[in-house]
All heavy atoms as atom14 arrays in JSON, in Angstrom:
{
  "sequence": "MSEVDLMGWQGQHNRDEAEDAEWRKLPLRKRYDWPSIALFVIFLGAFLYALWKR",
  "atom14_mask": [
    [1, 1, 1, 1, 1, 1, 1, 1, 0, 0, 0, 0, 0, 0],
    [1, 1, 1, 1, 1, 1, 0, 0, 0, 0, 0, 0, 0, 0],
    [1, 1, 1, 1, 1, 1, 1, 1, 1, 0, 0, 0, 0, 0],
    [1, 1, 1, 1, 1, 1, 1, 0, 0, 0, 0, 0, 0, 0],
    [1, 1, 1, 1, 1, 1, 1, 1, 0, 0, 0, 0, 0, 0],
    [1, 1, 1, 1, 1, 1, 1, 1, 0, 0, 0, 0, 0, 0],
    [1, 1, 1, 1, 1, 1, 1, 1, 0, 0, 0, 0, 0, 0],
    [1, 1, 1, 1, 0, 0, 0, 0, 0, 0, 0, 0, 0, 0],
    [1, 1, 1, 1, 1, 1, 1, 1, 1, 1, 1, 1, 1, 1],
    [1, 1, 1, 1, 1, 1, 1, 1, 1, 0, 0, 0, 0, 0],
    [1, 1, 1, 1, 0, 0, 0, 0, 0, 0, 0, 0, 0, 0],
    [1, 1, 1, 1, 1, 1, 1, 1, 1, 0, 0, 0, 0, 0],
    [1, 1, 1, 1, 1, 1, 1, 1, 1, 1, 0, 0, 0, 0],
    [1, 1, 1, 1, 1, 1, 1, 1, 0, 0, 0, 0, 0, 0],
    [1, 1, 1, 1, 1, 1, 1, 1, 1, 1, 1, 0, 0, 0],
    [1, 1, 1, 1, 1, 1, 1, 1, 0, 0, 0, 0, 0, 0],
    [1, 1, 1, 1, 1, 1, 1, 1, 1, 0, 0, 0, 0, 0],
    [1, 1, 1, 1, 1, 0, 0, 0, 0, 0, 0, 0, 0, 0],
    [1, 1, 1, 1, 1, 1, 1, 1, 1, 0, 0, 0, 0, 0],
    [1, 1, 1, 1, 1, 1, 1, 1, 0, 0, 0, 0, 0, 0],
    [1, 1, 1, 1, 1, 0, 0, 0, 0, 0, 0, 0, 0, 0],
    [1, 1, 1, 1, 1, 1, 1, 1, 1, 0, 0, 0, 0, 0],
    [1, 1, 1, 1, 1, 1, 1, 1, 1, 1, 1, 1, 1, 1],
    [1, 1, 1, 1, 1, 1, 1, 1, 1, 1, 1, 0, 0, 0],
    [1, 1, 1, 1, 1, 1, 1, 1, 1, 0, 0, 0, 0, 0],
    [1, 1, 1, 1, 1, 1, 1, 1, 0, 0, 0, 0, 0, 0],
    [1, 1, 1, 1, 1, 1, 1, 0, 0, 0, 0, 0, 0, 0],
    [1, 1, 1, 1, 1, 1, 1, 1, 0, 0, 0, 0, 0, 0],
    [1, 1, 1, 1, 1, 1, 1, 1, 1, 1, 1, 0, 0, 0],
    [1, 1, 1, 1, 1, 1, 1, 1, 1, 0, 0, 0, 0, 0],
    [1, 1, 1, 1, 1, 1, 1, 1, 1, 1, 1, 0, 0, 0],
    [1, 1, 1, 1, 1, 1, 1, 1, 1, 1, 1, 1, 0, 0],
    [1, 1, 1, 1, 1, 1, 1, 1, 0, 0, 0, 0, 0, 0],
    [1, 1, 1, 1, 1, 1, 1, 1, 1, 1, 1, 1, 1, 1],
    [1, 1, 1, 1, 1, 1, 1, 0, 0, 0, 0, 0, 0, 0],
    [1, 1, 1, 1, 1, 1, 0, 0, 0, 0, 0, 0, 0, 0],
    [1, 1, 1, 1, 1, 1, 1, 1, 0, 0, 0, 0, 0, 0],
    [1, 1, 1, 1, 1, 0, 0, 0, 0, 0, 0, 0, 0, 0],
    [1, 1, 1, 1, 1, 1, 1, 1, 0, 0, 0, 0, 0, 0],
    [1, 1, 1, 1, 1, 1, 1, 1, 1, 1, 1, 0, 0, 0],
    [1, 1, 1, 1, 1, 1, 1, 0, 0, 0, 0, 0, 0, 0],
    [1, 1, 1, 1, 1, 1, 1, 1, 0, 0, 0, 0, 0, 0],
    [1, 1, 1, 1, 1, 1, 1, 1, 1, 1, 1, 0, 0, 0],
    [1, 1, 1, 1, 1, 1, 1, 1, 0, 0, 0, 0, 0, 0],
    [1, 1, 1, 1, 0, 0, 0, 0, 0, 0, 0, 0, 0, 0],
    [1, 1, 1, 1, 1, 0, 0, 0, 0, 0, 0, 0, 0, 0],
    [1, 1, 1, 1, 1, 1, 1, 1, 1, 1, 1, 0, 0, 0],
    [1, 1, 1, 1, 1, 1, 1, 1, 0, 0, 0, 0, 0, 0],
    [1, 1, 1, 1, 1, 1, 1, 1, 1, 1, 1, 1, 0, 0],
    [1, 1, 1, 1, 1, 0, 0, 0, 0, 0, 0, 0, 0, 0],
    [1, 1, 1, 1, 1, 1, 1, 1, 0, 0, 0, 0, 0, 0],
    [1, 1, 1, 1, 1, 1, 1, 1, 1, 1, 1, 1, 1, 1],
    [1, 1, 1, 1, 1, 1, 1, 1, 1, 0, 0, 0, 0, 0],
    [1, 1, 1, 1, 1, 1, 1, 1, 1, 1, 1, 0, 0, 0]
  ],
  "atom14_positions": [
    [[0.87, -1.19, 0.0], [0.0, -0.01, -0.01], [0.9, 1.21, 0.0], [1.79, 1.34, 0.8], [-0.9, -0.01, 1.22], [-1.83, 1.17, 1.29], [-2.86, 1.18, 2.78], [-3.94, -0.22, 2.49], [0.0, 0.0, 0.0], [0.0, 0.0, 0.0], [0.0, 0.0, 0.0], [0.0, 0.0, 0.0], [0.0, 0.0, 0.0], [0.0, 0.0, 0.0]],
    [[0.61, 2.12, -0.92], [1.44, 3.31, -0.99], [0.99, 4.31, 0.06], [-0.03, 4.27, 0.68], [1.35, 3.94, -2.37], [0.09, 4.51, -2.57], [0.0, 0.0, 0.0], [0.0, 0.0, 0.0], [0.0, 0.0, 0.0], [0.0, 0.0, 0.0], [0.0, 0.0, 0.0], [0.0, 0.0, 0.0], [0.0, 0.0, 0.0], [0.0, 0.0, 0.0]],
    [[1.92, 5.28, 0.26], [1.67, 6.35, 1.27], [0.4, 7.17, 0.82], [-0.38, 7.61, 1.66], [2.84, 7.22, 1.44], [2.74, 8.2, 2.57], [4.0, 9.04, 2.79], [5.06, 8.42, 2.65], [3.88, 10.19, 3.1], [0.0, 0.0, 0.0], [0.0, 0.0, 0.0], [0.0, 0.0, 0.0], [0.0, 0.0, 0.0], [0.0, 0.0, 0.0]],
    [[0.22, 7.36, -0.48], [-0.9, 8.14, -0.95], [-2.21, 7.44, -0.65], [-3.18, 8.04, -0.18], [-0.77, 8.38, -2.51], [-2.02, 9.02, -3.03], [0.46, 9.17, -2.81], [0.0, 0.0, 0.0], [0.0, 0.0, 0.0], [0.0, 0.0, 0.0], [0.0, 0.0, 0.0], [0.0, 0.0, 0.0], [0.0, 0.0, 0.0], [0.0, 0.0, 0.0]],
    [[-2.27, 6.11, -0.82], [-3.44, 5.34, -0.5], [-3.79, 5.45, 0.98], [-4.92, 5.62, 1.36], [-3.31, 3.85, -0.87], [-3.26, 3.65, -2.37], [-3.75, 4.51, -3.11], [-2.71, 2.61, -2.79], [0.0, 0.0, 0.0], [0.0, 0.0, 0.0], [0.0, 0.0, 0.0], [0.0, 0.0, 0.0], [0.0, 0.0, 0.0], [0.0, 0.0, 0.0]],
    [[-2.71, 5.35, 1.8], [-2.94, 5.41, 3.24], [-3.49, 6.78, 3.65], [-4.39, 6.9, 4.47], [-1.64, 5.1, 3.96], [-1.7, 5.01, 5.47], [-2.69, 3.91, 5.9], [-0.33, 4.71, 6.09], [0.0, 0.0, 0.0], [0.0, 0.0, 0.0], [0.0, 0.0, 0.0], [0.0, 0.0, 0.0], [0.0, 0.0, 0.0], [0.0, 0.0, 0.0]],
    [[-2.94, 7.85, 3.08], [-3.4, 9.17, 3.42], [-4.82, 9.36, 3.01], [-5.58, 10.01, 3.64], [-2.47, 10.23, 2.85], [-1.1, 10.29, 3.48], [-1.14, 10.54, 5.2], [-1.74, 12.22, 5.29], [0.0, 0.0, 0.0], [0.0, 0.0, 0.0], [0.0, 0.0, 0.0], [0.0, 0.0, 0.0], [0.0, 0.0, 0.0], [0.0, 0.0, 0.0]],
    [[-5.2, 8.82, 1.84], [-6.57, 8.94, 1.38], [-7.52, 8.24, 2.32], [-8.64, 8.76, 2.61], [0.0, 0.0, 0.0], [0.0, 0.0, 0.0], [0.0, 0.0, 0.0], [0.0, 0.0, 0.0], [0.0, 0.0, 0.0], [0.0, 0.0, 0.0], [0.0, 0.0, 0.0], [0.0, 0.0, 0.0], [0.0, 0.0, 0.0], [0.0, 0.0, 0.0]],
    [[-7.14, 7.09, 2.83], [-7.99, 6.35, 3.76], [-8.09, 7.09, 5.06], [-9.18, 7.24, 5.61], [-7.36, 4.99, 4.03], [-8.14, 4.2, 5.0], [-9.24, 3.43, 4.71], [-7.98, 4.13, 6.43], [-9.74, 2.85, 5.86], [-9.02, 3.29, 6.88], [-7.05, 4.71, 7.29], [-9.1, 3.04, 8.28], [-7.18, 4.41, 8.65], [-8.22, 3.6, 9.11]],
    [[-6.97, 7.67, 5.54], [-7.05, 8.44, 6.79], [-7.89, 9.68, 6.66], [-8.64, 10.04, 7.57], [-5.61, 8.79, 7.23], [-4.84, 7.63, 7.8], [-3.42, 8.01, 8.12], [-2.89, 8.98, 7.62], [-2.78, 7.18, 8.96], [0.0, 0.0, 0.0], [0.0, 0.0, 0.0], [0.0, 0.0, 0.0], [0.0, 0.0, 0.0], [0.0, 0.0, 0.0]],
    [[-7.77, 10.35, 5.51], [-8.58, 11.53, 5.26], [-10.04, 11.2, 5.26], [-10.88, 11.94, 5.86], [0.0, 0.0, 0.0], [0.0, 0.0, 0.0], [0.0, 0.0, 0.0], [0.0, 0.0, 0.0], [0.0, 0.0, 0.0], [0.0, 0.0, 0.0], [0.0, 0.0, 0.0], [0.0, 0.0, 0.0], [0.0, 0.0, 0.0], [0.0, 0.0, 0.0]],
    [[-10.45, 10.12, 4.64], [-11.86, 9.7, 4.6], [-12.3, 9.38, 6.02], [-13.44, 9.69, 6.42], [-12.06, 8.51, 3.64], [-13.49, 8.04, 3.58], [-14.39, 9.12, 2.98], [-14.11, 9.72, 1.98], [-15.55, 9.31, 3.59], [0.0, 0.0, 0.0], [0.0, 0.0, 0.0], [0.0, 0.0, 0.0], [0.0, 0.0, 0.0], [0.0, 0.0, 0.0]],
    [[-11.47, 8.65, 6.76], [-11.81, 8.25, 8.11], [-11.99, 9.5, 8.97], [-12.96, 9.56, 9.75], [-10.69, 7.38, 8.74], [-10.94, 6.99, 10.11], [-11.91, 6.08, 10.46], [-10.36, 7.36, 11.28], [-11.89, 5.87, 11.78], [-10.99, 6.66, 12.27], [0.0, 0.0, 0.0], [0.0, 0.0, 0.0], [0.0, 0.0, 0.0], [0.0, 0.0, 0.0]],
    [[-11.14, 10.52, 8.81], [-11.3, 11.77, 9.58], [-12.55, 12.48, 9.25], [-13.26, 13.02, 10.07], [-10.1, 12.63, 9.4], [-8.8, 12.09, 10.04], [-8.91, 11.25, 10.91], [-7.69, 12.54, 9.54], [0.0, 0.0, 0.0], [0.0, 0.0, 0.0], [0.0, 0.0, 0.0], [0.0, 0.0, 0.0], [0.0, 0.0, 0.0], [0.0, 0.0, 0.0]],
    [[-12.93, 12.48, 7.94], [-14.17, 13.09, 7.51], [-15.39, 12.35, 8.12], [-16.37, 13.0, 8.57], [-14.27, 13.15, 5.99], [-13.43, 14.19, 5.39], [-13.72, 14.39, 3.89], [-13.33, 13.23, 3.13], [-12.1, 12.95, 2.64], [-11.13, 13.83, 2.91], [-11.87, 11.91, 1.93], [0.0, 0.0, 0.0], [0.0, 0.0, 0.0], [0.0, 0.0, 0.0]],
    [[-15.32, 11.06, 8.08], [-16.37, 10.24, 8.65], [-16.57, 10.52, 10.17], [-17.68, 10.67, 10.69], [-16.16, 8.75, 8.45], [-16.31, 8.33, 7.01], [-16.87, 9.14, 6.2], [-15.84, 7.26, 6.66], [0.0, 0.0, 0.0], [0.0, 0.0, 0.0], [0.0, 0.0, 0.0], [0.0, 0.0, 0.0], [0.0, 0.0, 0.0], [0.0, 0.0, 0.0]],
    [[-15.44, 10.6, 10.87], [-15.44, 10.91, 12.28], [-16.04, 12.3, 12.56], [-16.84, 12.45, 13.5], [-14.05, 10.8, 12.89], [-13.48, 9.41, 12.99], [-14.27, 8.57, 14.0], [-14.59, 9.06, 15.1], [-14.54, 7.42, 13.67], [0.0, 0.0, 0.0], [0.0, 0.0, 0.0], [0.0, 0.0, 0.0], [0.0, 0.0, 0.0], [0.0, 0.0, 0.0]],
    [[-15.71, 13.27, 11.72], [-16.22, 14.61, 11.88], [-17.75, 14.64, 11.67], [-18.48, 15.25, 12.4], [-15.54, 15.61, 10.97], [0.0, 0.0, 0.0], [0.0, 0.0, 0.0], [0.0, 0.0, 0.0], [0.0, 0.0, 0.0], [0.0, 0.0, 0.0], [0.0, 0.0, 0.0], [0.0, 0.0, 0.0], [0.0, 0.0, 0.0], [0.0, 0.0, 0.0]],
    [[-18.17, 13.89, 10.62], [-19.64, 13.84, 10.39], [-20.35, 13.19, 11.56], [-21.44, 13.62, 11.93], [-19.9, 13.02, 9.12], [-19.68, 13.74, 7.81], [-19.99, 12.93, 6.62], [-20.57, 11.84, 6.74], [-19.65, 13.37, 5.49], [0.0, 0.0, 0.0], [0.0, 0.0, 0.0], [0.0, 0.0, 0.0], [0.0, 0.0, 0.0], [0.0, 0.0, 0.0]],
    [[-19.8, 12.1, 12.05], [-20.41, 11.41, 13.22], [-20.5, 12.32, 14.41], [-21.5, 12.36, 15.14], [-19.65, 10.15, 13.59], [-19.83, 9.08, 12.56], [-20.7, 9.16, 11.65], [-19.05, 8.05, 12.67], [0.0, 0.0, 0.0], [0.0, 0.0, 0.0], [0.0, 0.0, 0.0], [0.0, 0.0, 0.0], [0.0, 0.0, 0.0], [0.0, 0.0, 0.0]],
    [[-19.47, 13.09, 14.66], [-19.46, 14.03, 15.79], [-20.51, 15.07, 15.65], [-21.21, 15.45, 16.59], [-18.05, 14.66, 15.97], [0.0, 0.0, 0.0], [0.0, 0.0, 0.0], [0.0, 0.0, 0.0], [0.0, 0.0, 0.0], [0.0, 0.0, 0.0], [0.0, 0.0, 0.0], [0.0, 0.0, 0.0], [0.0, 0.0, 0.0], [0.0, 0.0, 0.0]],
    [[-20.65, 15.62, 14.44], [-21.7, 16.62, 14.18], [-23.07, 16.05, 14.36], [-23.97, 16.68, 14.92], [-21.56, 17.19, 12.73], [-20.4, 18.19, 12.56], [-20.55, 19.4, 13.47], [-21.63, 19.93, 13.52], [-19.56, 19.75, 14.08], [0.0, 0.0, 0.0], [0.0, 0.0, 0.0], [0.0, 0.0, 0.0], [0.0, 0.0, 0.0], [0.0, 0.0, 0.0]],
    [[-23.27, 14.79, 13.9], [-24.55, 14.14, 14.04], [-24.93, 13.91, 15.51], [-26.04, 14.11, 15.89], [-24.52, 12.81, 13.29], [-25.78, 12.03, 13.27], [-26.84, 12.27, 12.46], [-26.11, 10.92, 14.14], [-27.86, 11.35, 12.77], [-27.44, 10.52, 13.8], [-25.45, 10.24, 15.09], [-28.06, 9.46, 14.44], [-26.08, 9.17, 15.75], [-27.38, 8.81, 15.39]],
    [[-23.92, 13.55, 16.31], [-24.19, 13.3, 17.74], [-24.53, 14.62, 18.47], [-25.15, 14.56, 19.54], [-22.96, 12.64, 18.43], [-22.81, 11.18, 18.03], [-21.77, 10.48, 18.87], [-20.46, 11.01, 18.67], [-19.65, 10.53, 17.77], [-19.96, 9.59, 16.95], [-18.42, 11.09, 17.65], [0.0, 0.0, 0.0], [0.0, 0.0, 0.0], [0.0, 0.0, 0.0]],
    [[-24.15, 15.73, 17.92], [-24.42, 17.02, 18.59], [-25.89, 17.4, 18.32], [-26.42, 18.25, 19.09], [-23.55, 18.12, 18.0], [-22.09, 18.06, 18.5], [-21.32, 19.13, 17.85], [-19.86, 19.0, 18.18], [-19.05, 20.01, 17.51], [0.0, 0.0, 0.0], [0.0, 0.0, 0.0], [0.0, 0.0, 0.0], [0.0, 0.0, 0.0], [0.0, 0.0, 0.0]],
    [[-26.56, 16.84, 17.34], [-27.93, 17.17, 17.06], [-28.87, 16.68, 18.14], [-28.6, 15.62, 18.73], [-28.39, 16.59, 15.73], [-27.74, 17.13, 14.48], [-28.19, 16.25, 13.26], [-28.13, 18.52, 14.22], [0.0, 0.0, 0.0], [0.0, 0.0, 0.0], [0.0, 0.0, 0.0], [0.0, 0.0, 0.0], [0.0, 0.0, 0.0], [0.0, 0.0, 0.0]],
    [[-29.95, 17.41, 18.39], [-30.95, 16.86, 19.35], [-31.64, 15.65, 18.78], [-31.61, 15.46, 17.56], [-31.92, 18.04, 19.49], [-31.69, 18.96, 18.42], [-30.29, 18.74, 17.88], [0.0, 0.0, 0.0], [0.0, 0.0, 0.0], [0.0, 0.0, 0.0], [0.0, 0.0, 0.0], [0.0, 0.0, 0.0], [0.0, 0.0, 0.0], [0.0, 0.0, 0.0]],
    [[-32.16, 14.81, 19.62], [-32.77, 13.54, 19.21], [-33.84, 13.73, 18.13], [-33.91, 12.92, 17.2], [-33.35, 12.77, 20.36], [-32.41, 11.95, 21.16], [-33.14, 11.31, 22.33], [-31.77, 10.89, 20.33], [0.0, 0.0, 0.0], [0.0, 0.0, 0.0], [0.0, 0.0, 0.0], [0.0, 0.0, 0.0], [0.0, 0.0, 0.0], [0.0, 0.0, 0.0]],
    [[-34.62, 14.79, 18.25], [-35.74, 15.0, 17.33], [-35.22, 15.25, 15.89], [-35.95, 15.09, 14.94], [-36.63, 16.12, 17.78], [-36.06, 17.49, 17.7], [-37.01, 18.56, 18.21], [-36.44, 19.86, 18.12], [-35.64, 20.41, 18.96], [-35.31, 19.78, 20.08], [-35.16, 21.65, 18.76], [0.0, 0.0, 0.0], [0.0, 0.0, 0.0], [0.0, 0.0, 0.0]],
    [[-33.99, 15.68, 15.77], [-33.42, 15.93, 14.42], [-32.53, 14.8, 13.94], [-32.18, 14.73, 12.79], [-32.58, 17.2, 14.4], [-33.43, 18.47, 14.54], [-32.61, 19.69, 14.41], [-33.49, 20.94, 14.57], [-32.75, 22.19, 14.28], [0.0, 0.0, 0.0], [0.0, 0.0, 0.0], [0.0, 0.0, 0.0], [0.0, 0.0, 0.0], [0.0, 0.0, 0.0]],
    [[-32.16, 13.87, 14.83], [-31.23, 12.78, 14.44], [-31.96, 11.72, 13.65], [-31.38, 11.09, 12.77], [-30.65, 12.13, 15.67], [-29.53, 12.87, 16.27], [-28.88, 11.96, 17.3], [-28.33, 12.81, 18.39], [-27.77, 12.27, 19.46], [-27.71, 10.98, 19.61], [-27.29, 13.04, 20.37], [0.0, 0.0, 0.0], [0.0, 0.0, 0.0], [0.0, 0.0, 0.0]],
    [[-33.15, 11.46, 13.98], [-33.89, 10.29, 13.43], [-35.16, 10.7, 12.69], [-35.68, 11.77, 12.98], [-34.23, 9.3, 14.53], [-33.03, 8.79, 15.27], [-32.73, 9.23, 16.53], [-32.18, 7.9, 14.67], [-31.64, 8.76, 17.2], [-31.03, 7.41, 15.34], [-30.81, 7.84, 16.6], [-29.69, 7.39, 17.28], [0.0, 0.0, 0.0], [0.0, 0.0, 0.0]],
    [[-35.61, 9.88, 11.82], [-36.93, 10.11, 11.1], [-38.0, 9.52, 11.99], [-38.41, 8.37, 11.82], [-36.84, 9.43, 9.78], [-38.04, 9.63, 8.91], [-38.85, 10.51, 9.28], [-38.25, 8.9, 7.93], [0.0, 0.0, 0.0], [0.0, 0.0, 0.0], [0.0, 0.0, 0.0], [0.0, 0.0, 0.0], [0.0, 0.0, 0.0], [0.0, 0.0, 0.0]],
    [[-38.48, 10.28, 12.95], [-39.44, 9.77, 13.96], [-40.77, 9.29, 13.36], [-41.31, 8.3, 13.84], [-39.68, 10.81, 15.06], [-38.43, 10.94, 15.88], [-37.56, 12.04, 15.87], [-37.87, 10.02, 16.78], [-36.56, 11.75, 16.74], [-36.66, 10.57, 17.33], [-38.32, 8.72, 17.23], [-35.91, 9.89, 18.25], [-37.48, 8.1, 18.18], [-36.34, 8.63, 18.63]],
    [[-41.35, 9.97, 12.37], [-42.61, 9.44, 11.82], [-42.47, 8.01, 11.28], [-43.35, 7.2, 11.44], [-42.98, 10.47, 10.74], [-42.33, 11.76, 11.21], [-41.08, 11.31, 11.81], [0.0, 0.0, 0.0], [0.0, 0.0, 0.0], [0.0, 0.0, 0.0], [0.0, 0.0, 0.0], [0.0, 0.0, 0.0], [0.0, 0.0, 0.0], [0.0, 0.0, 0.0]],
    [[-41.37, 7.76, 10.56], [-41.13, 6.46, 10.0], [-40.92, 5.41, 11.15], [-41.44, 4.28, 11.02], [-39.91, 6.43, 9.11], [-40.13, 7.22, 7.99], [0.0, 0.0, 0.0], [0.0, 0.0, 0.0], [0.0, 0.0, 0.0], [0.0, 0.0, 0.0], [0.0, 0.0, 0.0], [0.0, 0.0, 0.0], [0.0, 0.0, 0.0], [0.0, 0.0, 0.0]],
    [[-40.24, 5.8, 12.18], [-40.02, 4.87, 13.33], [-41.37, 4.62, 13.97], [-41.67, 3.45, 14.34], [-39.01, 5.49, 14.27], [-37.63, 5.52, 13.68], [-38.98, 4.65, 15.58], [-36.55, 6.31, 14.42], [0.0, 0.0, 0.0], [0.0, 0.0, 0.0], [0.0, 0.0, 0.0], [0.0, 0.0, 0.0], [0.0, 0.0, 0.0], [0.0, 0.0, 0.0]],
    [[-42.23, 5.61, 14.18], [-43.5, 5.41, 14.75], [-44.36, 4.49, 13.93], [-45.03, 3.58, 14.5], [-44.19, 6.75, 14.98], [0.0, 0.0, 0.0], [0.0, 0.0, 0.0], [0.0, 0.0, 0.0], [0.0, 0.0, 0.0], [0.0, 0.0, 0.0], [0.0, 0.0, 0.0], [0.0, 0.0, 0.0], [0.0, 0.0, 0.0], [0.0, 0.0, 0.0]],
    [[-44.39, 4.7, 12.64], [-45.17, 3.81, 11.77], [-44.67, 2.38, 11.86], [-45.48, 1.43, 11.88], [-45.11, 4.29, 10.33], [-45.98, 5.54, 9.99], [-45.7, 5.98, 8.6], [-47.44, 5.28, 10.24], [0.0, 0.0, 0.0], [0.0, 0.0, 0.0], [0.0, 0.0, 0.0], [0.0, 0.0, 0.0], [0.0, 0.0, 0.0], [0.0, 0.0, 0.0]],
    [[-43.39, 2.15, 11.89], [-42.87, 0.85, 12.0], [-43.29, 0.16, 13.34], [-43.68, -0.98, 13.37], [-41.31, 0.87, 11.93], [-40.7, -0.48, 12.13], [-40.77, -1.47, 11.16], [-40.04, -0.77, 13.34], [-40.23, -2.73, 11.36], [-39.49, -2.01, 13.54], [-39.56, -3.0, 12.58], [0.0, 0.0, 0.0], [0.0, 0.0, 0.0], [0.0, 0.0, 0.0]],
    [[-43.19, 0.96, 14.43], [-43.58, 0.41, 15.73], [-45.09, 0.05, 15.73], [-45.45, -1.01, 16.27], [-43.22, 1.39, 16.86], [-43.81, 0.97, 18.16], [-41.71, 1.51, 17.0], [0.0, 0.0, 0.0], [0.0, 0.0, 0.0], [0.0, 0.0, 0.0], [0.0, 0.0, 0.0], [0.0, 0.0, 0.0], [0.0, 0.0, 0.0], [0.0, 0.0, 0.0]],
    [[-45.9, 0.9, 15.17], [-47.36, 0.61, 15.12], [-47.61, -0.63, 14.29], [-48.35, -1.49, 14.7], [-48.11, 1.85, 14.57], [-48.09, 2.99, 15.58], [-49.53, 1.48, 14.21], [-48.51, 4.32, 15.06], [0.0, 0.0, 0.0], [0.0, 0.0, 0.0], [0.0, 0.0, 0.0], [0.0, 0.0, 0.0], [0.0, 0.0, 0.0], [0.0, 0.0, 0.0]],
    [[-46.96, -0.73, 13.16], [-47.13, -1.9, 12.27], [-46.65, -3.15, 13.03], [-47.42, -4.17, 12.99], [-46.32, -1.73, 11.0], [-46.31, -2.96, 10.11], [-47.41, -3.24, 9.36], [-45.24, -3.78, 10.13], [-47.42, -4.43, 8.59], [-45.23, -4.94, 9.32], [-46.31, -5.24, 8.55], [0.0, 0.0, 0.0], [0.0, 0.0, 0.0], [0.0, 0.0, 0.0]],
    [[-45.54, -3.09, 13.64], [-45.02, -4.28, 14.36], [-45.95, -4.66, 15.5], [-46.25, -5.85, 15.7], [-43.6, -3.96, 14.91], [-42.87, -5.12, 15.58], [-42.69, -6.25, 14.64], [-41.56, -4.66, 16.17], [0.0, 0.0, 0.0], [0.0, 0.0, 0.0], [0.0, 0.0, 0.0], [0.0, 0.0, 0.0], [0.0, 0.0, 0.0], [0.0, 0.0, 0.0]],
    [[-46.45, -3.67, 16.26], [-47.38, -3.96, 17.33], [-48.7, -4.58, 16.8], [-49.19, -5.54, 17.38], [0.0, 0.0, 0.0], [0.0, 0.0, 0.0], [0.0, 0.0, 0.0], [0.0, 0.0, 0.0], [0.0, 0.0, 0.0], [0.0, 0.0, 0.0], [0.0, 0.0, 0.0], [0.0, 0.0, 0.0], [0.0, 0.0, 0.0], [0.0, 0.0, 0.0]],
    [[-49.2, -4.06, 15.73], [-50.46, -4.65, 15.1], [-50.16, -6.05, 14.62], [-51.05, -6.93, 14.82], [-50.9, -3.74, 14.0], [0.0, 0.0, 0.0], [0.0, 0.0, 0.0], [0.0, 0.0, 0.0], [0.0, 0.0, 0.0], [0.0, 0.0, 0.0], [0.0, 0.0, 0.0], [0.0, 0.0, 0.0], [0.0, 0.0, 0.0], [0.0, 0.0, 0.0]],
    [[-49.05, -6.31, 14.0], [-48.67, -7.69, 13.56], [-48.59, -8.61, 14.71], [-49.2, -9.72, 14.68], [-47.37, -7.59, 12.75], [-46.95, -8.87, 12.23], [-47.55, -9.49, 11.17], [-45.87, -9.56, 12.84], [-47.11, -10.69, 10.7], [-45.45, -10.75, 12.37], [-46.06, -11.35, 11.3], [0.0, 0.0, 0.0], [0.0, 0.0, 0.0], [0.0, 0.0, 0.0]],
    [[-47.86, -8.22, 15.75], [-47.75, -9.14, 16.91], [-49.08, -9.36, 17.59], [-49.39, -10.43, 18.08], [-46.72, -8.52, 17.89], [-45.31, -8.5, 17.42], [-44.37, -7.82, 18.37], [-44.79, -9.96, 17.12], [0.0, 0.0, 0.0], [0.0, 0.0, 0.0], [0.0, 0.0, 0.0], [0.0, 0.0, 0.0], [0.0, 0.0, 0.0], [0.0, 0.0, 0.0]],
    [[-49.92, -8.33, 17.7], [-51.27, -8.48, 18.26], [-52.11, -9.44, 17.46], [-52.8, -10.33, 18.02], [-51.96, -7.07, 18.33], [-53.35, -7.13, 18.9], [-53.57, -7.31, 20.29], [-54.46, -7.0, 18.1], [-54.81, -7.37, 20.82], [-55.75, -7.07, 18.64], [-55.86, -7.25, 20.0], [-57.16, -7.35, 20.53], [0.0, 0.0, 0.0], [0.0, 0.0, 0.0]],
    [[-52.02, -9.35, 16.09], [-52.81, -10.26, 15.24], [-52.29, -11.67, 15.46], [-53.13, -12.6, 15.5], [-52.63, -9.85, 13.82], [0.0, 0.0, 0.0], [0.0, 0.0, 0.0], [0.0, 0.0, 0.0], [0.0, 0.0, 0.0], [0.0, 0.0, 0.0], [0.0, 0.0, 0.0], [0.0, 0.0, 0.0], [0.0, 0.0, 0.0], [0.0, 0.0, 0.0]],
    [[-51.01, -11.86, 15.59], [-50.49, -13.25, 15.85], [-50.94, -13.75, 17.22], [-51.32, -14.91, 17.32], [-48.95, -13.22, 15.78], [-48.33, -13.16, 14.43], [-46.82, -13.08, 14.57], [-48.74, -14.27, 13.54], [0.0, 0.0, 0.0], [0.0, 0.0, 0.0], [0.0, 0.0, 0.0], [0.0, 0.0, 0.0], [0.0, 0.0, 0.0], [0.0, 0.0, 0.0]],
    [[-50.95, -12.87, 18.2], [-51.32, -13.27, 19.56], [-52.85, -13.65, 19.62], [-53.19, -14.6, 20.25], [-51.06, -12.13, 20.52], [-51.42, -12.41, 21.94], [-50.94, -13.33, 22.75], [-52.43, -11.69, 22.64], [-51.52, -13.24, 23.94], [-52.47, -12.21, 23.92], [-53.28, -10.59, 22.32], [-53.33, -11.79, 24.9], [-54.11, -10.2, 23.33], [-54.16, -10.77, 24.56]],
    [[-53.65, -12.92, 18.88], [-55.1, -13.19, 18.89], [-55.52, -14.43, 18.06], [-56.62, -14.87, 18.18], [-55.89, -11.98, 18.32], [-55.84, -10.77, 19.23], [-56.43, -11.03, 20.61], [-57.92, -10.87, 20.56], [-58.48, -11.06, 21.89], [0.0, 0.0, 0.0], [0.0, 0.0, 0.0], [0.0, 0.0, 0.0], [0.0, 0.0, 0.0], [0.0, 0.0, 0.0]],
    [[-54.63, -14.93, 17.22], [-54.88, -16.04, 16.35], [-55.21, -17.32, 17.12], [-54.89, -17.68, 18.11], [-53.68, -16.28, 15.48], [-54.0, -16.46, 14.1], [-52.75, -16.36, 13.31], [-52.57, -17.65, 12.61], [-51.51, -18.04, 11.97], [-50.48, -17.28, 11.94], [-51.51, -19.19, 11.37], [0.0, 0.0, 0.0], [0.0, 0.0, 0.0], [0.0, 0.0, 0.0]]
  ]
}
């Protein structure tokens, strides 16, 4: 592996780390897609309820 390849990898890693740090600074309501999560939980609950009532 050449030094150029290694520096490219380290640069990408540093950018990824910076993005992750910025993401962690966001409040929870902005970090996740809450409506989609809520719909998934409702669907999963309805599915499990239907199986339980069977």
